[in-house]
mmCIF file as Biopython writes it, N, C-alpha, C and O atoms, coordinates in Angstrom:
data_model
#
loop_
_atom_site.group_PDB
_atom_site.id
_atom_site.type_symbol
_atom_site.label_atom_id
_atom_site.label_alt_id
_atom_site.label_comp_id
_atom_site.label_asym_id
_atom_site.label_entity_id
_atom_site.label_seq_id
_atom_site.pdbx_PDB_ins_code
_atom_site.Cartn_x
_atom_site.Cartn_y
_atom_site.Cartn_z
_atom_site.occupancy
_atom_site.B_iso_or_equiv
_atom_site.auth_seq_id
_atom_site.auth_asym_id
_atom_site.pdbx_PDB_model_num
ATOM 1   N N  . MET A ? 1  ? -31.167 -0.490  -6.196  1.0 0.0 1  A 1 
ATOM 2   C CA . MET A ? 1  ? -30.434 -1.719  -6.484  1.0 0.0 1  A 1 
ATOM 3   C C  . MET A ? 1  ? -30.862 -2.764  -5.453  1.0 0.0 1  A 1 
ATOM 4   O O  . MET A ? 1  ? -30.750 -2.550  -4.246  1.0 0.0 1  A 1 
ATOM 5   N N  . ASP A ? 2  ? -31.355 -3.896  -5.955  1.0 0.0 2  A 1 
ATOM 6   C CA . ASP A ? 2  ? -31.758 -4.946  -5.016  1.0 0.0 2  A 1 
ATOM 7   C C  . ASP A ? 2  ? -30.541 -5.758  -4.568  1.0 0.0 2  A 1 
ATOM 8   O O  . ASP A ? 2  ? -29.426 -5.537  -5.041  1.0 0.0 2  A 1 
ATOM 9   N N  . MET A ? 3  ? -30.769 -6.688  -3.663  1.0 0.0 3  A 1 
ATOM 10  C CA . MET A ? 3  ? -29.671 -7.438  -3.048  1.0 0.0 3  A 1 
ATOM 11  C C  . MET A ? 3  ? -28.929 -8.312  -4.067  1.0 0.0 3  A 1 
ATOM 12  O O  . MET A ? 3  ? -27.707 -8.438  -3.986  1.0 0.0 3  A 1 
ATOM 13  N N  . ASP A ? 4  ? -29.637 -8.911  -5.014  1.0 0.0 4  A 1 
ATOM 14  C CA . ASP A ? 4  ? -28.976 -9.737  -6.035  1.0 0.0 4  A 1 
ATOM 15  C C  . ASP A ? 4  ? -28.047 -8.902  -6.911  1.0 0.0 4  A 1 
ATOM 16  O O  . ASP A ? 4  ? -26.925 -9.311  -7.209  1.0 0.0 4  A 1 
ATOM 17  N N  . GLU A ? 5  ? -28.528 -7.722  -7.320  1.0 0.0 5  A 1 
ATOM 18  C CA . GLU A ? 5  ? -27.696 -6.836  -8.140  1.0 0.0 5  A 1 
ATOM 19  C C  . GLU A ? 5  ? -26.472 -6.372  -7.362  1.0 0.0 5  A 1 
ATOM 20  O O  . GLU A ? 5  ? -25.373 -6.286  -7.909  1.0 0.0 5  A 1 
ATOM 21  N N  . ARG A ? 6  ? -26.673 -6.075  -6.090  1.0 0.0 6  A 1 
ATOM 22  C CA . ARG A ? 6  ? -25.563 -5.634  -5.239  1.0 0.0 6  A 1 
ATOM 23  C C  . ARG A ? 6  ? -24.522 -6.739  -5.100  1.0 0.0 6  A 1 
ATOM 24  O O  . ARG A ? 6  ? -23.323 -6.491  -5.234  1.0 0.0 6  A 1 
ATOM 25  N N  . ASN A ? 7  ? -24.984 -7.961  -4.829  1.0 0.0 7  A 1 
ATOM 26  C CA . ASN A ? 7  ? -24.056 -9.094  -4.695  1.0 0.0 7  A 1 
ATOM 27  C C  . ASN A ? 7  ? -23.310 -9.368  -5.994  1.0 0.0 7  A 1 
ATOM 28  O O  . ASN A ? 7  ? -22.123 -9.693  -5.982  1.0 0.0 7  A 1 
ATOM 29  N N  . LYS A ? 8  ? -24.011 -9.235  -7.108  1.0 0.0 8  A 1 
ATOM 30  C CA . LYS A ? 8  ? -23.375 -9.449  -8.408  1.0 0.0 8  A 1 
ATOM 31  C C  . LYS A ? 8  ? -22.309 -8.385  -8.667  1.0 0.0 8  A 1 
ATOM 32  O O  . LYS A ? 8  ? -21.222 -8.698  -9.152  1.0 0.0 8  A 1 
ATOM 33  N N  . ALA A ? 9  ? -22.621 -7.133  -8.345  1.0 0.0 9  A 1 
ATOM 34  C CA . ALA A ? 9  ? -21.656 -6.049  -8.529  1.0 0.0 9  A 1 
ATOM 35  C C  . ALA A ? 9  ? -20.437 -6.246  -7.637  1.0 0.0 9  A 1 
ATOM 36  O O  . ALA A ? 9  ? -19.307 -6.024  -8.073  1.0 0.0 9  A 1 
ATOM 37  N N  . LEU A ? 10 ? -20.655 -6.658  -6.398  1.0 0.0 10 A 1 
ATOM 38  C CA . LEU A ? 10 ? -19.534 -6.915  -5.490  1.0 0.0 10 A 1 
ATOM 39  C C  . LEU A ? 10 ? -18.668 -8.075  -5.981  1.0 0.0 10 A 1 
ATOM 40  O O  . LEU A ? 10 ? -17.442 -8.020  -5.888  1.0 0.0 10 A 1 
ATOM 41  N N  . ALA A ? 11 ? -19.302 -9.117  -6.501  1.0 0.0 11 A 1 
ATOM 42  C CA . ALA A ? 11 ? -18.555 -10.264 -7.018  1.0 0.0 11 A 1 
ATOM 43  C C  . ALA A ? 11 ? -17.717 -9.856  -8.229  1.0 0.0 11 A 1 
ATOM 44  O O  . ALA A ? 11 ? -16.571 -10.285 -8.361  1.0 0.0 11 A 1 
ATOM 45  N N  . GLU A ? 12 ? -18.276 -9.039  -9.104  1.0 0.0 12 A 1 
ATOM 46  C CA . GLU A ? 12 ? -17.536 -8.573  -10.275 1.0 0.0 12 A 1 
ATOM 47  C C  . GLU A ? 12 ? -16.365 -7.691  -9.863  1.0 0.0 12 A 1 
ATOM 48  O O  . GLU A ? 12 ? -15.281 -7.787  -10.439 1.0 0.0 12 A 1 
ATOM 49  N N  . ARG A ? 13 ? -16.575 -6.839  -8.878  1.0 0.0 13 A 1 
ATOM 50  C CA . ARG A ? 13 ? -15.494 -5.973  -8.389  1.0 0.0 13 A 1 
ATOM 51  C C  . ARG A ? 13 ? -14.379 -6.819  -7.780  1.0 0.0 13 A 1 
ATOM 52  O O  . ARG A ? 13 ? -13.199 -6.574  -8.027  1.0 0.0 13 A 1 
ATOM 53  N N  . ARG A ? 14 ? -14.762 -7.813  -6.985  1.0 0.0 14 A 1 
ATOM 54  C CA . ARG A ? 14 ? -13.770 -8.682  -6.349  1.0 0.0 14 A 1 
ATOM 55  C C  . ARG A ? 14 ? -12.971 -9.445  -7.402  1.0 0.0 14 A 1 
ATOM 56  O O  . ARG A ? 14 ? -11.752 -9.574  -7.283  1.0 0.0 14 A 1 
ATOM 57  N N  . ARG A ? 15 ? -13.647 -9.951  -8.429  1.0 0.0 15 A 1 
ATOM 58  C CA . ARG A ? 15 ? -12.966 -10.677 -9.505  1.0 0.0 15 A 1 
ATOM 59  C C  . ARG A ? 15 ? -11.983 -9.770  -10.218 1.0 0.0 15 A 1 
ATOM 60  O O  . ARG A ? 15 ? -10.866 -10.190 -10.523 1.0 0.0 15 A 1 
ATOM 61  N N  . ALA A ? 16 ? -12.377 -8.536  -10.490 1.0 0.0 16 A 1 
ATOM 62  C CA . ALA A ? 16 ? -11.484 -7.583  -11.155 1.0 0.0 16 A 1 
ATOM 63  C C  . ALA A ? 16 ? -10.239 -7.329  -10.310 1.0 0.0 16 A 1 
ATOM 64  O O  . ALA A ? 16 ? -9.131  -7.239  -10.839 1.0 0.0 16 A 1 
ATOM 65  N N  . ILE A ? 17 ? -10.423 -7.217  -9.009  1.0 0.0 17 A 1 
ATOM 66  C CA . ILE A ? 17 ? -9.280  -7.017  -8.110  1.0 0.0 17 A 1 
ATOM 67  C C  . ILE A ? 17 ? -8.376  -8.248  -8.122  1.0 0.0 17 A 1 
ATOM 68  O O  . ILE A ? 17 ? -7.154  -8.123  -8.193  1.0 0.0 17 A 1 
ATOM 69  N N  . MET A ? 18 ? -8.971  -9.426  -8.053  1.0 0.0 18 A 1 
ATOM 70  C CA . MET A ? 18 ? -8.185  -10.662 -7.994  1.0 0.0 18 A 1 
ATOM 71  C C  . MET A ? 18 ? -7.449  -10.942 -9.302  1.0 0.0 18 A 1 
ATOM 72  O O  . MET A ? 18 ? -6.389  -11.568 -9.292  1.0 0.0 18 A 1 
ATOM 73  N N  . GLU A ? 19 ? -7.995  -10.489 -10.416 1.0 0.0 19 A 1 
ATOM 74  C CA . GLU A ? 19 ? -7.357  -10.753 -11.702 1.0 0.0 19 A 1 
ATOM 75  C C  . GLU A ? 19 ? -6.206  -9.800  -11.991 1.0 0.0 19 A 1 
ATOM 76  O O  . GLU A ? 19 ? -5.401  -10.058 -12.886 1.0 0.0 19 A 1 
ATOM 77  N N  . GLY A ? 20 ? -6.119  -8.720  -11.256 1.0 0.0 20 A 1 
ATOM 78  C CA . GLY A ? 20 ? -5.020  -7.780  -11.438 1.0 0.0 20 A 1 
ATOM 79  C C  . GLY A ? 20 ? -3.796  -8.209  -10.642 1.0 0.0 20 A 1 
ATOM 80  O O  . GLY A ? 20 ? -3.808  -9.221  -9.942  1.0 0.0 20 A 1 
ATOM 81  N N  . ASP A ? 21 ? -2.750  -7.419  -10.767 1.0 0.0 21 A 1 
ATOM 82  C CA . ASP A ? 21 ? -1.557  -7.669  -9.966  1.0 0.0 21 A 1 
ATOM 83  C C  . ASP A ? 21 ? -1.876  -7.429  -8.494  1.0 0.0 21 A 1 
ATOM 84  O O  . ASP A ? 21 ? -2.720  -6.598  -8.159  1.0 0.0 21 A 1 
ATOM 85  N N  . PHE A ? 22 ? -1.206  -8.153  -7.634  1.0 0.0 22 A 1 
ATOM 86  C CA . PHE A ? 22 ? -1.447  -8.000  -6.204  1.0 0.0 22 A 1 
ATOM 87  C C  . PHE A ? 22 ? -0.984  -6.620  -5.763  1.0 0.0 22 A 1 
ATOM 88  O O  . PHE A ? 22 ? 0.193   -6.279  -5.876  1.0 0.0 22 A 1 
ATOM 89  N N  . ASN A ? 23 ? -1.908  -5.849  -5.271  1.0 0.0 23 A 1 
ATOM 90  C CA . ASN A ? 23 ? -1.618  -4.514  -4.756  1.0 0.0 23 A 1 
ATOM 91  C C  . ASN A ? 23 ? -2.552  -4.277  -3.585  1.0 0.0 23 A 1 
ATOM 92  O O  . ASN A ? 23 ? -3.703  -3.883  -3.773  1.0 0.0 23 A 1 
ATOM 93  N N  . PRO A ? 24 ? -2.063  -4.516  -2.382  1.0 0.0 24 A 1 
ATOM 94  C CA . PRO A ? 24 ? -2.955  -4.362  -1.234  1.0 0.0 24 A 1 
ATOM 95  C C  . PRO A ? 24 ? -3.405  -2.924  -1.024  1.0 0.0 24 A 1 
ATOM 96  O O  . PRO A ? 24 ? -4.453  -2.694  -0.420  1.0 0.0 24 A 1 
ATOM 97  N N  . GLY A ? 25 ? -2.642  -1.957  -1.504  1.0 0.0 25 A 1 
ATOM 98  C CA . GLY A ? 25 ? -3.055  -0.570  -1.413  1.0 0.0 25 A 1 
ATOM 99  C C  . GLY A ? 25 ? -3.037  -0.006  -0.009  1.0 0.0 25 A 1 
ATOM 100 O O  . GLY A ? 25 ? -3.754  0.952   0.279   1.0 0.0 25 A 1 
ATOM 101 N N  . TYR A ? 26 ? -2.240  -0.574  0.861   1.0 0.0 26 A 1 
ATOM 102 C CA . TYR A ? 26 ? -2.177  -0.076  2.229   1.0 0.0 26 A 1 
ATOM 103 C C  . TYR A ? 26 ? -1.311  1.167   2.296   1.0 0.0 26 A 1 
ATOM 104 O O  . TYR A ? 26 ? -0.309  1.286   1.590   1.0 0.0 26 A 1 
ATOM 105 N N  . THR A ? 27 ? -1.704  2.072   3.138   1.0 0.0 27 A 1 
ATOM 106 C CA . THR A ? 27 ? -0.878  3.232   3.442   1.0 0.0 27 A 1 
ATOM 107 C C  . THR A ? 27 ? -0.389  3.078   4.875   1.0 0.0 27 A 1 
ATOM 108 O O  . THR A ? 27 ? -1.033  2.397   5.673   1.0 0.0 27 A 1 
ATOM 109 N N  . PRO A ? 28 ? 0.715   3.686   5.210   1.0 0.0 28 A 1 
ATOM 110 C CA . PRO A ? 28 ? 1.211   3.556   6.584   1.0 0.0 28 A 1 
ATOM 111 C C  . PRO A ? 28 ? 0.183   3.988   7.636   1.0 0.0 28 A 1 
ATOM 112 O O  . PRO A ? 28 ? 0.170   3.458   8.748   1.0 0.0 28 A 1 
ATOM 113 N N  . GLU A ? 29 ? -0.665  4.938   7.287   1.0 0.0 29 A 1 
ATOM 114 C CA . GLU A ? 29 ? -1.676  5.409   8.237   1.0 0.0 29 A 1 
ATOM 115 C C  . GLU A ? 29 ? -2.857  4.463   8.365   1.0 0.0 29 A 1 
ATOM 116 O O  . GLU A ? 29 ? -3.546  4.457   9.385   1.0 0.0 29 A 1 
ATOM 117 N N  . HIS A ? 30 ? -3.092  3.667   7.338   1.0 0.0 30 A 1 
ATOM 118 C CA . HIS A ? 30 ? -4.274  2.801   7.305   1.0 0.0 30 A 1 
ATOM 119 C C  . HIS A ? 30 ? -3.914  1.351   7.003   1.0 0.0 30 A 1 
ATOM 120 O O  . HIS A ? 30 ? -4.511  0.733   6.123   1.0 0.0 30 A 1 
ATOM 121 N N  . THR A ? 31 ? -2.957  0.816   7.717   1.0 0.0 31 A 1 
ATOM 122 C CA . THR A ? 31 ? -2.571  -0.572  7.525   1.0 0.0 31 A 1 
ATOM 123 C C  . THR A ? 31 ? -3.441  -1.454  8.421   1.0 0.0 31 A 1 
ATOM 124 O O  . THR A ? 31 ? -3.473  -1.260  9.637   1.0 0.0 31 A 1 
ATOM 125 N N  . PRO A ? 32 ? -4.151  -2.427  7.825   1.0 0.0 32 A 1 
ATOM 126 C CA . PRO A ? 32 ? -4.985  -3.308  8.648   1.0 0.0 32 A 1 
ATOM 127 C C  . PRO A ? 32 ? -4.120  -4.223  9.513   1.0 0.0 32 A 1 
ATOM 128 O O  . PRO A ? 32 ? -2.910  -4.317  9.306   1.0 0.0 32 A 1 
ATOM 129 N N  . PRO A ? 33 ? -4.734  -4.888  10.470  1.0 0.0 33 A 1 
ATOM 130 C CA . PRO A ? 33 ? -3.985  -5.829  11.309  1.0 0.0 33 A 1 
ATOM 131 C C  . PRO A ? 33 ? -3.341  -6.935  10.458  1.0 0.0 33 A 1 
ATOM 132 O O  . PRO A ? 33 ? -3.777  -7.222  9.344   1.0 0.0 33 A 1 
ATOM 133 N N  . ALA A ? 34 ? -2.304  -7.536  11.014  1.0 0.0 34 A 1 
ATOM 134 C CA . ALA A ? 34 ? -1.556  -8.581  10.294  1.0 0.0 34 A 1 
ATOM 135 C C  . ALA A ? 34 ? -2.466  -9.709  9.839   1.0 0.0 34 A 1 
ATOM 136 O O  . ALA A ? 34 ? -2.296  -10.223 8.734   1.0 0.0 34 A 1 
ATOM 137 N N  . GLU A ? 35 ? -3.428  -10.105 10.664  1.0 0.0 35 A 1 
ATOM 138 C CA . GLU A ? 35 ? -4.325  -11.214 10.284  1.0 0.0 35 A 1 
ATOM 139 C C  . GLU A ? 35 ? -5.121  -10.867 9.029   1.0 0.0 35 A 1 
ATOM 140 O O  . GLU A ? 35 ? -5.300  -11.712 8.152   1.0 0.0 35 A 1 
ATOM 141 N N  . ALA A ? 36 ? -5.594  -9.638  8.942   1.0 0.0 36 A 1 
ATOM 142 C CA . ALA A ? 36 ? -6.359  -9.220  7.767   1.0 0.0 36 A 1 
ATOM 143 C C  . ALA A ? 36 ? -5.475  -9.194  6.529   1.0 0.0 36 A 1 
ATOM 144 O O  . ALA A ? 36 ? -5.911  -9.577  5.444   1.0 0.0 36 A 1 
ATOM 145 N N  . ARG A ? 37 ? -4.233  -8.743  6.689   1.0 0.0 37 A 1 
ATOM 146 C CA . ARG A ? 37 ? -3.308  -8.729  5.546   1.0 0.0 37 A 1 
ATOM 147 C C  . ARG A ? 37 ? -3.002  -10.150 5.087   1.0 0.0 37 A 1 
ATOM 148 O O  . ARG A ? 37 ? -2.930  -10.409 3.886   1.0 0.0 37 A 1 
ATOM 149 N N  . LEU A ? 38 ? -2.821  -11.069 6.024   1.0 0.0 38 A 1 
ATOM 150 C CA . LEU A ? 38 ? -2.553  -12.465 5.670   1.0 0.0 38 A 1 
ATOM 151 C C  . LEU A ? 38 ? -3.733  -13.099 4.945   1.0 0.0 38 A 1 
ATOM 152 O O  . LEU A ? 38 ? -3.555  -13.827 3.969   1.0 0.0 38 A 1 
ATOM 153 N N  . VAL A ? 39 ? -4.930  -12.820 5.424   1.0 0.0 39 A 1 
ATOM 154 C CA . VAL A ? 39 ? -6.124  -13.357 4.765   1.0 0.0 39 A 1 
ATOM 155 C C  . VAL A ? 39 ? -6.228  -12.823 3.344   1.0 0.0 39 A 1 
ATOM 156 O O  . VAL A ? 39 ? -6.515  -13.578 2.415   1.0 0.0 39 A 1 
ATOM 157 N N  . ASN A ? 40 ? -5.998  -11.534 3.171   1.0 0.0 40 A 1 
ATOM 158 C CA . ASN A ? 40 ? -6.062  -10.923 1.843   1.0 0.0 40 A 1 
ATOM 159 C C  . ASN A ? 40 ? -5.047  -11.568 0.901   1.0 0.0 40 A 1 
ATOM 160 O O  . ASN A ? 40 ? -5.380  -11.913 -0.233  1.0 0.0 40 A 1 
ATOM 161 N N  . ALA A ? 41 ? -3.817  -11.728 1.369   1.0 0.0 41 A 1 
ATOM 162 C CA . ALA A ? 41 ? -2.773  -12.333 0.534   1.0 0.0 41 A 1 
ATOM 163 C C  . ALA A ? 41 ? -3.087  -13.800 0.238   1.0 0.0 41 A 1 
ATOM 164 O O  . ALA A ? 41 ? -2.865  -14.264 -0.880  1.0 0.0 41 A 1 
ATOM 165 N N  . ALA A ? 42 ? -3.598  -14.527 1.221   1.0 0.0 42 A 1 
ATOM 166 C CA . ALA A ? 42 ? -3.928  -15.951 1.011   1.0 0.0 42 A 1 
ATOM 167 C C  . ALA A ? 42 ? -5.073  -16.102 0.016   1.0 0.0 42 A 1 
ATOM 168 O O  . ALA A ? 42 ? -5.031  -16.989 -0.836  1.0 0.0 42 A 1 
ATOM 169 N N  . GLU A ? 43 ? -6.089  -15.255 0.107   1.0 0.0 43 A 1 
ATOM 170 C CA . GLU A ? 43 ? -7.202  -15.320 -0.839  1.0 0.0 43 A 1 
ATOM 171 C C  . GLU A ? 43 ? -6.729  -15.012 -2.258  1.0 0.0 43 A 1 
ATOM 172 O O  . GLU A ? 43 ? -7.149  -15.660 -3.216  1.0 0.0 43 A 1 
ATOM 173 N N  . TYR A ? 44 ? -5.859  -14.027 -2.379  1.0 0.0 44 A 1 
ATOM 174 C CA . TYR A ? 44 ? -5.332  -13.678 -3.695  1.0 0.0 44 A 1 
ATOM 175 C C  . TYR A ? 44 ? -4.515  -14.846 -4.258  1.0 0.0 44 A 1 
ATOM 176 O O  . TYR A ? 44 ? -4.666  -15.209 -5.424  1.0 0.0 44 A 1 
ATOM 177 N N  . ALA A ? 45 ? -3.654  -15.428 -3.425  1.0 0.0 45 A 1 
ATOM 178 C CA . ALA A ? 45 ? -2.827  -16.549 -3.873  1.0 0.0 45 A 1 
ATOM 179 C C  . ALA A ? 45 ? -3.701  -17.736 -4.275  1.0 0.0 45 A 1 
ATOM 180 O O  . ALA A ? 45 ? -3.442  -18.380 -5.292  1.0 0.0 45 A 1 
ATOM 181 N N  . ALA A ? 46 ? -4.725  -18.026 -3.490  1.0 0.0 46 A 1 
ATOM 182 C CA . ALA A ? 46 ? -5.618  -19.140 -3.810  1.0 0.0 46 A 1 
ATOM 183 C C  . ALA A ? 46 ? -6.337  -18.898 -5.134  1.0 0.0 46 A 1 
ATOM 184 O O  . ALA A ? 46 ? -6.467  -19.813 -5.947  1.0 0.0 46 A 1 
ATOM 185 N N  . TYR A ? 47 ? -6.798  -17.686 -5.349  1.0 0.0 47 A 1 
ATOM 186 C CA . TYR A ? 47 ? -7.475  -17.369 -6.607  1.0 0.0 47 A 1 
ATOM 187 C C  . TYR A ? 47 ? -6.521  -17.555 -7.782  1.0 0.0 47 A 1 
ATOM 188 O O  . TYR A ? 47 ? -6.876  -18.168 -8.789  1.0 0.0 47 A 1 
ATOM 189 N N  . GLN A ? 48 ? -5.310  -17.022 -7.648  1.0 0.0 48 A 1 
ATOM 190 C CA . GLN A ? 48 ? -4.333  -17.135 -8.728  1.0 0.0 48 A 1 
ATOM 191 C C  . GLN A ? 48 ? -3.960  -18.589 -8.994  1.0 0.0 48 A 1 
ATOM 192 O O  . GLN A ? 48 ? -3.835  -18.986 -10.152 1.0 0.0 48 A 1 
ATOM 193 N N  . LEU A ? 49 ? -3.780  -19.387 -7.950  1.0 0.0 49 A 1 
ATOM 194 C CA . LEU A ? 49 ? -3.473  -20.809 -8.140  1.0 0.0 49 A 1 
ATOM 195 C C  . LEU A ? 49 ? -4.615  -21.534 -8.840  1.0 0.0 49 A 1 
ATOM 196 O O  . LEU A ? 49 ? -4.384  -22.415 -9.669  1.0 0.0 49 A 1 
ATOM 197 N N  . GLY A ? 50 ? -5.842  -21.163 -8.506  1.0 0.0 50 A 1 
ATOM 198 C CA . GLY A ? 50 ? -6.995  -21.746 -9.189  1.0 0.0 50 A 1 
ATOM 199 C C  . GLY A ? 50 ? -6.988  -21.408 -10.673 1.0 0.0 50 A 1 
ATOM 200 O O  . GLY A ? 50 ? -7.288  -22.257 -11.512 1.0 0.0 50 A 1 
ATOM 201 N N  . GLN A ? 51 ? -6.644  -20.165 -10.991 1.0 0.0 51 A 1 
ATOM 202 C CA . GLN A ? 51 ? -6.560  -19.759 -12.392 1.0 0.0 51 A 1 
ATOM 203 C C  . GLN A ? 51 ? -5.461  -20.533 -13.122 1.0 0.0 51 A 1 
ATOM 204 O O  . GLN A ? 51 ? -5.660  -20.984 -14.250 1.0 0.0 51 A 1 
ATOM 205 N N  . ILE A ? 52 ? -4.324  -20.682 -12.487 1.0 0.0 52 A 1 
ATOM 206 C CA . ILE A ? 52 ? -3.219  -21.454 -13.086 1.0 0.0 52 A 1 
ATOM 207 C C  . ILE A ? 52 ? -3.655  -22.887 -13.316 1.0 0.0 52 A 1 
ATOM 208 O O  . ILE A ? 52 ? -3.407  -23.451 -14.382 1.0 0.0 52 A 1 
ATOM 209 N N  . ASN A ? 53 ? -4.299  -23.474 -12.334 1.0 0.0 53 A 1 
ATOM 210 C CA . ASN A ? 53 ? -4.753  -24.860 -12.452 1.0 0.0 53 A 1 
ATOM 211 C C  . ASN A ? 53 ? -5.729  -25.019 -13.623 1.0 0.0 53 A 1 
ATOM 212 O O  . ASN A ? 53 ? -5.602  -25.956 -14.411 1.0 0.0 53 A 1 
ATOM 213 N N  . ARG A ? 54 ? -6.693  -24.115 -13.737 1.0 0.0 54 A 1 
ATOM 214 C CA . ARG A ? 54 ? -7.659  -24.200 -14.838 1.0 0.0 54 A 1 
ATOM 215 C C  . ARG A ? 54 ? -6.978  -24.035 -16.195 1.0 0.0 54 A 1 
ATOM 216 O O  . ARG A ? 54 ? -7.294  -24.751 -17.145 1.0 0.0 54 A 1 
ATOM 217 N N  . ASN A ? 55 ? -6.046  -23.094 -16.282 1.0 0.0 55 A 1 
ATOM 218 C CA . ASN A ? 55 ? -5.356  -22.877 -17.552 1.0 0.0 55 A 1 
ATOM 219 C C  . ASN A ? 55 ? -4.469  -24.057 -17.925 1.0 0.0 55 A 1 
ATOM 220 O O  . ASN A ? 55 ? -4.392  -24.426 -19.097 1.0 0.0 55 A 1 
ATOM 221 N N  . LEU A ? 56 ? -3.802  -24.649 -16.945 1.0 0.0 56 A 1 
ATOM 222 C CA . LEU A ? 56 ? -2.989  -25.830 -17.230 1.0 0.0 56 A 1 
ATOM 223 C C  . LEU A ? 56 ? -3.858  -27.002 -17.667 1.0 0.0 56 A 1 
ATOM 224 O O  . LEU A ? 56 ? -3.477  -27.759 -18.559 1.0 0.0 56 A 1 
ATOM 225 N N  . ALA A ? 57 ? -5.015  -27.153 -17.048 1.0 0.0 57 A 1 
ATOM 226 C CA . ALA A ? 57 ? -5.926  -28.234 -17.442 1.0 0.0 57 A 1 
ATOM 227 C C  . ALA A ? 57 ? -6.383  -28.035 -18.883 1.0 0.0 57 A 1 
ATOM 228 O O  . ALA A ? 57 ? -6.449  -28.995 -19.652 1.0 0.0 57 A 1 
ATOM 229 N N  . ARG A ? 58 ? -6.700  -26.790 -19.253 1.0 0.0 58 A 1 
ATOM 230 C CA . ARG A ? 58 ? -7.094  -26.511 -20.638 1.0 0.0 58 A 1 
ATOM 231 C C  . ARG A ? 58 ? -5.946  -26.779 -21.598 1.0 0.0 58 A 1 
ATOM 232 O O  . ARG A ? 58 ? -6.159  -27.305 -22.690 1.0 0.0 58 A 1 
ATOM 233 N N  . LEU A ? 59 ? -4.729  -26.423 -21.198 1.0 0.0 59 A 1 
ATOM 234 C CA . LEU A ? 59 ? -3.556  -26.658 -22.038 1.0 0.0 59 A 1 
ATOM 235 C C  . LEU A ? 59 ? -3.328  -28.152 -22.239 1.0 0.0 59 A 1 
ATOM 236 O O  . LEU A ? 59 ? -3.074  -28.597 -23.358 1.0 0.0 59 A 1 
ATOM 237 N N  . VAL A ? 60 ? -3.417  -28.919 -21.171 1.0 0.0 60 A 1 
ATOM 238 C CA . VAL A ? 60 ? -3.245  -30.372 -21.265 1.0 0.0 60 A 1 
ATOM 239 C C  . VAL A ? 60 ? -4.320  -30.966 -22.168 1.0 0.0 60 A 1 
ATOM 240 O O  . VAL A ? 60 ? -4.031  -31.822 -23.004 1.0 0.0 60 A 1 
ATOM 241 N N  . ASP A ? 61 ? -5.562  -30.508 -21.999 1.0 0.0 61 A 1 
ATOM 242 C CA . ASP A ? 61 ? -6.653  -31.002 -22.832 1.0 0.0 61 A 1 
ATOM 243 C C  . ASP A ? 61 ? -6.392  -30.683 -24.302 1.0 0.0 61 A 1 
ATOM 244 O O  . ASP A ? 61 ? -6.580  -31.533 -25.173 1.0 0.0 61 A 1 
ATOM 245 N N  . HIS A ? 62 ? -5.966  -29.478 -24.563 1.0 0.0 62 A 1 
ATOM 246 C CA . HIS A ? 62 ? -5.663  -29.081 -25.951 1.0 0.0 62 A 1 
ATOM 247 C C  . HIS A ? 62 ? -4.522  -29.912 -26.537 1.0 0.0 62 A 1 
ATOM 248 O O  . HIS A ? 62 ? -4.604  -30.366 -27.679 1.0 0.0 62 A 1 
ATOM 249 N N  . LEU A ? 63 ? -3.460  -30.111 -25.758 1.0 0.0 63 A 1 
ATOM 250 C CA . LEU A ? 63 ? -2.322  -30.883 -26.247 1.0 0.0 63 A 1 
ATOM 251 C C  . LEU A ? 63 ? -2.701  -32.352 -26.441 1.0 0.0 63 A 1 
ATOM 252 O O  . LEU A ? 63 ? -2.210  -33.002 -27.364 1.0 0.0 63 A 1 
ATOM 253 N N  . THR A ? 64 ? -3.554  -32.864 -25.592 1.0 0.0 64 A 1 
ATOM 254 C CA . THR A ? 64 ? -3.994  -34.259 -25.733 1.0 0.0 64 A 1 
ATOM 255 C C  . THR A ? 64 ? -4.818  -34.426 -27.004 1.0 0.0 64 A 1 
ATOM 256 O O  . THR A ? 64 ? -4.659  -35.414 -27.721 1.0 0.0 64 A 1 
ATOM 257 N N  . LYS A ? 65 ? -5.687  -33.478 -27.285 1.0 0.0 65 A 1 
ATOM 258 C CA . LYS A ? 65 ? -6.506  -33.554 -28.495 1.0 0.0 65 A 1 
ATOM 259 C C  . LYS A ? 65 ? -5.689  -33.341 -29.759 1.0 0.0 65 A 1 
ATOM 260 O O  . LYS A ? 65 ? -6.063  -33.829 -30.826 1.0 0.0 65 A 1 
ATOM 261 N N  . ALA A ? 66 ? -4.571  -32.616 -29.655 1.0 0.0 66 A 1 
ATOM 262 C CA . ALA A ? 66 ? -3.749  -32.314 -30.817 1.0 0.0 66 A 1 
ATOM 263 C C  . ALA A ? 66 ? -2.939  -33.522 -31.286 1.0 0.0 66 A 1 
ATOM 264 O O  . ALA A ? 66 ? -2.454  -33.539 -32.417 1.0 0.0 66 A 1 
ATOM 265 N N  . LYS A ? 67 ? -2.791  -34.515 -30.439 1.0 0.0 67 A 1 
ATOM 266 C CA . LYS A ? 67 ? -1.983  -35.701 -30.816 1.0 0.0 67 A 1 
ATOM 267 C C  . LYS A ? 67 ? -2.662  -36.561 -31.814 1.0 0.0 67 A 1 
ATOM 268 O O  . LYS A ? 67 ? -2.112  -37.584 -32.223 1.0 0.0 67 A 1 
#
């Protein structure tokens, strides 16, 4: 697997994780530092807000065209 294929696979995996429900999957034995948990939650929230924004824009566009 070359570097482009690897990066593409990682991007697809990350997208699949972000599109699912938020589940950090931490166990008490393997909890990352607070900063890492905050970054993970912030990235997830930002991705979800971006999805909401895009969907609302499409909805507004559709409703505007329907008039």
